[in-house]
N, C-alpha and C positions, 0 to 999 in steps of 0.2 A: 442529747449529745454535745451541748454547749455548757461551758462553767457560766457563772453569774457575770464574770468580766468579759465574756466573749459579745460578739455582735448582736444586736437584735434582728427579729425577722424583717423590719423595715429596711435596716442596713444591709441586709443580704439580699434583699430585693433590688435595692439600688445597685449594689455591686453586680448583680446578675443580669441587669440592664445596661451595664457599661460595658466598654471594651475589656479585654482580659488584662491590658496594662493599667487602665484606670480602676478598673475593680479591685485589683491588688493593691493599688496605692491606697484605696479607700479602707480596705480591710486590714492593712498592715499593722495598725495599732493594737489590734486584737486578734490577729492571725494566731498567736501561739495559744489561744485559749479557745481554739476550735479544733474539730477533729480532722482538719485538713493538714495539720502539722504533723509531721512524721513522729510516731510514737518512740519514746526513748528506748523500749526494748528492741525494735527494729535497728535503731542506729547503733546500740550497743553490740548486737548481733553481727552486723555488717562489719563494725571495727574489729571484733574478735576474729571474724574469718579473713579479714585483710591483713592483720599484723604479721602472721608467719610469711606472707608474701614479701614484706619489706625487707629492709628499711627502704622508704621513699624519699626522694629529695623534694620536689615541688609538687603541689596538689592543687587541682582546680574543682570547687564546687560548683557544677553546672545548675542553672536555674536555683540559686542558692537560697532564695526567699529571705527568711529572716536569720539564716545562718546556722540551722541545725547541723547540716551535713559538714559545714566549715569547720565546727567545733571537732568532729571526728577526724577530718584531715589534719587539724592541728595537733593532734595526739598521735597521728601516723608519719608526719613528714617532717623532715629535719631542716630544709632550706627556707621556703616560703609557702604561703597558701593563699590563694585567690578565690573570692566569691564573685560569681557573675550573674547578673539577673537584669531583665529589662524593665523592671518596676522600681522607680527610685523611692517609693514609699517603703518597700520591703528592705531594700538596702539601708535606708536610714535607720530603720530598727535594728537590722543586724550590726550595724557599726556601734550602736549603744550596747548591744547584747554581747558581743563577743568580745572578751578581753583575755587574749592568748598570751601566756607566759612562755610560750614556746617559741616557734617560726613567726616570721613577721606575717601579718595577715592584711591583705589590700582587698578592696571592693571596686568592681568595674560594671558600670552600666552598659549592657549591650544585648543584642538579640543571639540566642544560642544558635540560630541559623546562619550567623554571619560572625563568628568568633573574631576579634581583634587580636590573635596572639600568634607568635611563631611557635614551632614545635619546642616548648619549653617546659612541659609537664611531665611527671612520671605516673601520675595517679589522677583520673577524673572520676568523681562520683557525682550521683545525681539521685534525688529522693522526691518521689511523688510528683515529678513534673510532667510525665510524658502523655498524660490525657490532653495535655494542652496542644499537641502536635497531631495533626492528621496523618492517616497511614502513608499517603503520598510524600510526606515530607520527611520521613524517617531516613531515606537514603541520603538526602542532603544533610541532615542532622548528624548522622553517623560519620559521614565524610568529613564535617566540620571538627568533630571530636578527634578523628585520627589525624587532622592536620596539625593539632596542637599537642600532641604527644610525641615523645622522644622515642627512639627504637627501644623495643622492649616494654614501653609503657602500657598501663592498664586502665581500662574504662569498666567501671563497676558499679551495679545497682541491684537493690532488691526486686524482685517480681512475685507477687503474690498469686497463687494459683487462682484461676478463676472459680466462682461458685458451680456446682453441679446444675444442669438444666432442671428447671421446675423447683428448686429449692427457693426459699424465701429471699436470699442473697441475690440469686440470679434475677429474679422479677424485679427487685429493688433496683439493681442496675440497669436492666433493661428498661425500665420505667424512667429512671434518671435521664439516659441517654436518648429516649423518645421525647421527654420534655425539652432537652437541649436542642434537639434537631428542630421541633417546633418553633421553639423561641428564636432560633436563628433564622428560620424561613419567614418570620414576621418582623423581626427587629434588627435594626442596624445601629451599631456596628456588631458583628457576631462575637460571640463568647464561646471559644473553643474550649471544651471540656468533657471529654468523652471517656468514661472508664472502661468501656469494652473494646477500645480502638488498639489497644497495645497488647498483641498476643506473641506468645513465646515462640512459635513456629515462625512468624512474620520477622519477628525481632532478631532471631538467630540467622535467618537467611540474609537478611540486610546487613547486618554486622559483617557476616562472612563477605558479602559482596564489596563491602567498604574495605576490605583488607585486614579484618581481625581474625584471629583464632578464638573460638568461643569455648569457655569452660563453664560449667553449672554446678554450683555447690549447694546441697541442702543445708537450710539452717535449722539445726535440730531443736533450737529452742522453741520453734512453733509447731513441733509435731508433724505427723503425716495424716493423710486422708484415709478412708477406708479402703482404697485400692494400694496403700503403700507410697503413693507418690508425696512429695514434701508439700507442706502447705505454702512455704515461703521458700524460695531459692535466691541465691545470689549469682547474678550473671555477671562474669569477669570475660570482658573481651581484650585480648592482647595482641600488640602489634609484634610479630615475630621478628627477632634479630638473628636469626639463623640463615643458613642459606637455601632453605627451600622456597623462598618467595613470599609474597604478601599474605597468603592464607594457607600455606602447606599443602599437603596432597589432598586433603579433604575439607579443608576450612574448619575442621574441629580438631581439638587436642585436650589432653588432659583427662580430669575424672568426670567426663560427661555423663557417664552412667550413674554417678552419685546424684545427679540432680533429678 
């Protein structure tokens, strides 16, 4: 799972027994050599899907980590790009890693649940961060994202279809979440990282309640499952700028059936 440049088992254990913030500070120098970093194939597919929806002015990479998504925004946005994360270590690596020849890129250390921005962004993206939020935190998180978007702005992120029950992937994720729950019951501070806590139905409902119109796009690069559903979807939540109100007649719009 890890390249030779990645963290050792001991380093991962120390990270797992730290807080989320401290754990990522420790992991930051080797993060890009772990499977936790969003694959380039996913980044490229999301960029290709978003490009026809632009052009975009200002972009925000939510929970930016070492800046993988920030690079995507730098190619999609014309005005400026901001990466926000609560790990100083991850931001430090991102500053060294991202050298944009396009829009100005800035970095802000902040909690995604309390964003220090006015409504100044046209596009917010996030990659691989939602396992660090408990289900009860989603309404507040989505409300924060909506508060920093301009009218007509979009919040986009990829969402992988969950593995089928009884499949090896299903039991792997179930086991991981069980280990994390035991760890958090026995050790403080907690380390919130649950892979099965971010479900499409819950996500779509909470985005709608936060005032977004939700569109789902299949990312064809990753194929479809046996039942014909896409393996990976791009969720695009948009603030309506028309007269129908915050979430339209039904809270859904666009090519939902494509997802």
